[in-house]
N, C-alpha and C positions, 0 to 999 in steps of 0.2 A: 498641514491643512488638511480635513478630510471631507471628500465630496461625495454626494450620494446623489444616485438618480432612479425616478421611480418609470418603470415600464407599466404600459395599462396593453392587455392584449384585448383586442376589440375580435372575439370570437362569436360564429353564428351558434345554433341550436344542436346541429349537428356535431360540433366542435366542441362545444359545452358537454354534451353525451358522452363523447371520448373522454375527455379529461375527466369525469365524473368518475368513470369505469377503470381507466386508468389507477384514479385516486384509492379507489375500493380494492382494486387487485393488490396493492401495493401494502394497505393497510391491513388485507388477509395474510400477506405473505410475511410481515413484521409480526402481527399477532401470533400467528403459527411457530415462528423462530423463537419467539418469547416465550411461547406454551414452553416450546421443547426444552429450551434453557433451564427454564423453572424446574421440569421434569428431572432434569439432567443433574439440578444442584440439590434438588430434594433428595435424589436417589443418592449420590454422594455422600451427602450430610447425614443420610438414616444408617449408610454402608460404608464405612470408611474402609473396610478391608477389600470390597468388589466396586472399585469407582470406576464410573465409563468415561471415557474422552470426550472431548466434547467435536463433532462431527466436523470436516471442512466445509470451505464455502461451495466446494465441486460437491460434497456428499449432500447437503443442504438444497443446492440445485437439482441436482436429480432426483432426491425425495420428492420435492415440491413437485416437478413434471410428473414424477410418476403418482403422485396424488389426484393431480388434476387429470389425469386420464382414466382414472378409476370413475 
């Protein structure tokens, strides 16, 4: 038998604002990574002789932090 639990967060306005900011940053990072992946796939499809390797998670993290500082 499977059981499910519902949990409700009782947050104030400051916490709600912080949650929305965190969601926005996560969405931005996801969309940035998705765009980068699509660019690499398009490049590899158009240029089969000079394929680009996918960056590691550490490389992506470094690039995203560097992008944020600009």
